[in-house]
N, C-alpha and C positions, 0 to 999 in steps of 0.2 A: 329550567335553568342549568342545566347538562350544555346549551346551544352559548348563554350569554358569556358563560365559563371559555368556553372555546374560544371565543369573539376575542374575548377577555387576553388572553393567554396569549394570543399571538399574535397582539397588538404591541403589547409589550414586550414580545421577544422581536418585534418589528422594529424598533423605534429604540432598542437596545444597546447598550454600548460595552456589553457582557454575552460572555458564551452560557447560551441558554443549552439545558441536555434534554432529551425525549426521547422515553424507554418505545423501540420500536417491537412491538410484541408478536411475532407470528406465529404458526400451528403449536414449534413444535420449545423457540429457543425466545430468544430475545436480544436484542441489539443495541444502539445506544447512540441516536445521533446525538452530534456537539455542531451548536450552532450561532451564528452573527452576520446576521444582515445587513445590508443597505438601502438606505429607504429609496425608494422606488428603482431598483435594481429591477434590470431582466436577466440579467448574466450569474447564471452561479456555479460555483465547486465544491464539486462531490470526490473529499478525498478518500481511500483505502490505504491501512495502515499497512504495515509487512508482522513475518513472524515473529513472534515472542515482542509484542507492541500494543501501542496503544495511540492514539493521537493525544498529545501532549505541548509538540511546540505550535504555542499561539503567534509564536515572531514571526513562522510563516505565513499560517493563514493573513495575516496584519497586513502581507504584504497584498494581496489578493485584496481585503479590504478597500485599500488604499487606492487601489486601479477600479474600483467601482464593480468591484464580483462580491457578492455575498457567499460564505464558505459554511461549510457542511463538509463534516465529515462519521465516522460512522465507527464505535467501535462492534469488529464482529461483535457476534455469540461465538461465548466460552475464551475472551479477550478483554484485559479493559478497564474497562468498566461495570464490565460483564462475569468478572469474577467471582465466585461466589466457593465458598469452603468445603459444596461437595462438587465442584465444576473441574469438567480435565482438562486444565491450562491450555490453549491451543492444538486442541480435537478437532476435527473433523476424519469425516472416511472418505465422502465429496468436496470437490471444489463448488457443486453446484448445489451442496448446503445454505448456501451463500446467497441463491440469485432472493427468494421467497422475504428479507431483509434489507435487502439495495433497491429492489423494485417496490418495496414499502416506503423506502427515502426518496427516490427517484420521484413518487408519486404525492407525500406530501411536499419537494421539492415547488414539484410542478403546477400539481392542483390549490394547495392551502397556500403559498407566497409565493404561486403566479409570475416563478420563474421559470418560462420555455426555455430557453438557452444552456442546456448544461455541458461542464467537459469536467468531465470523467479524471482523478487524476490515481490512481493506483504507483505504490512504493513495494522495491523489493518483493515480496510473495502479494500483496497490494496488487504489484499491475500488472502480474501474471491472472489474481481471480479480477479483475476489470479487464480485462482484456477477454478471457472468453466470455466475462459477462455482454459484453458490449457485443462480441460473434453473436452469440444467441440469443439476445434481443436489439431493435434500433430504437433503443430508449435515447440515446445522446449525441452527441451535435462531434465530439471530438474527444480525444484521448490523451492526458499525456504521461507519461513512464519512468520510472526514476529509479535506476539501479532493479531492472525489471529480471524477474528469477526465472527466464527461460532453462535455464541448467541448472546441474548443480556442480561446484567446484570440487571434482574429485580427480585424481588419478584415473588415466583413460582406463585400468585395466577393471578397476573399480567401478567408473561405467557403463561400462561396455560387459561386465560379465556379473558382478555383485549386486549392483543396483542392484540390477533385473526380479534378477533371484529374490530381495528380500522384498523388493515392493509387493509382490505375488504373494508372498506370507502375509503382507502385511491388509492384502484382502480377505485372509480366512482365519486370522492373525491380528485382528485391528486393535487393540486395546491394551499390546503387550507392549510394557512401555521398559525404553531405553533411561536410564538416568545417570549421572554424572556429577560428580561434584568439584569440577577442575570452573575453575572462575569463566566467566560469561569474556572471551579477551575485543567482541565487537562492544559489546553495551558499554565495557569499563568505557573504552575509546570515546564514547559520549559524555558519561556523566559525572558533574564537575565535580564529585566526590573522590573521584577517581582521576584520570587522563583528560577530561572532555570539559567542554562547555556548558551544557544542556541537564536541567533540571530535567528529572522523569521518577514519577513512581516504584522505587525498587517494589514494592509488592506487586506491580501491578509490570514489570517489563523484568525480568530477570537478569541478576547479574554479577552478582556473588558469585554465585554456578551459572551453569550452560541450563536453558529453559529442558524438560521432560521430553523426549520423543519417540512418540505413538506412534507404531509398523503401518497402524492405515492411515498416519499423514501422510508417510511417505508414500505407501501406494498411492493416493490420493494426488500428490504435487506430483508425484512421474507419472501415468494419467492421464493429468493437463498438462502438462511441459510436451508429451506425444503429440498432440493436435496438434498446438504449435510447431514443431521441427516438421511435421508431418506438410508444414502451411496451412491458414486459410485465410478469408477474403471478406478484412470490415468495412471495407470499400468508407472509410470516414479517413479526416488526417490525424495522423496521429504525429508524437513527438516524444522521440525515444534519449534519450536523457542520462549519460554514465562518463565512468574516470577515462581516464587515456592507459590506465596502471593499474594490476596487481596484484599485489602482495600476498603471500601466504601468512597466517596465522600467528606463527613463529620467526616473521619478519623483524627488524627490527623495530623499537615499537613508533621512533621517529615516523618511521613510512605509512604507520598506520592512520595517520594524517593527513597525510598525500594521495592517498591509495585506494582499491578497493580490496581489504580483507577480507570478504565472504562469496564473492561470485567474482567468476574470471568474463573480464568485458565482452574477452572477442568469439565471446559467447553471447554476450546481450546483442555484439554489435551484427555476429553472425542470421539470427531467431527474430530479431525486429525488423530482416531482411523478409519475415515470410509472414508477415499482418497483411499486407495488400498487392494484390494484383498490378495496378496500378502505383509503380514503386514512386512515382513523386509527389503519394498519398503519405511517407511514412518520413518526416525530414529525421535522421541523428546528430545529435549536440552534444561533441566530447567536450567535457572541461575538463581538463590539464588540473591533475591535484587534487580534485575533487572524492570525494571520503565515497562509500559503500551509502546514497541518499546526497546526494547530492548539494543537498542543501544542509545537512548537517555540517559542510567542509569547512573549511576557515573563510574566514565575513571576507576578505578580496575573492573567494574561489567561492564561495553563493553569492555570490551580489553576482556574478558574470556569468551563474546561472538563472537566477534571476531576468537576468538580461536576454537571454536568448527565449525563456518560456512567453514573457511578457510581447518581444516581438514577435513569436511566434503565434498568438492568441489574438496581436491584433491583424496578423495577415490574413487567419482561417476565419474572419467574423464578416 
């Protein structure tokens, strides 16, 4: 009976025009796989969201589906659809904590859905996670990075003195939480209720106030970034997409829609060059006037990003 149920489940998903969710249960955590398949497709995208984030942009997914890619996204544990009343939102102490659930997602895509050609797409923090996952495992064919979180966007004295000290404290006091009642400026630049054009669940993406920050999270991100800073060799095709300009959150509001207000694009450019010894494997695409998350940008800007993405995918297949 269980086998019949599984067969019916996957047949229903295979020919559905709606997104389906599937729990990914590992030893310690639960993640969620969200997907829509294309009949007879052999190519798939697996999307990893950013910090204070989850998969919600179905219009983004449809762009890939229209091009014949089955689309999968993972809501990581302690994020999005996996948040519970007892969760520590966005909490982790080591970026490798996500390996097991990403492994399970990829195994599901390749073995259950029979899609051998897999592109991993990481956004912001998800780009950092995806990059180091690809470095540790040889399970993907290519990597797309959108506004990669390869460095913090602080003044130099904070980055060079204060940040290492705080990251060190995070190793020993990981659960210490920093809360803020200030509005989340970036999230408000996205949501329809404020200044943006996107709809998402305000219970799953902190918007009225900033998301809680744990010292353990700072330690985990800092340590992961140091691996990139010291250079790695993925030895696979990488597309790195980012804006042409960064602004601070206290800049005029109209600037928030034509630049990255979360990260320094100069850092993204610099550290994207650290990913392959063979430099020709890494392609940089600067998207003028793009936001943090080039496909969240104004329509004409994000269309430019999609053109670059699908041209690159065509050249690497």
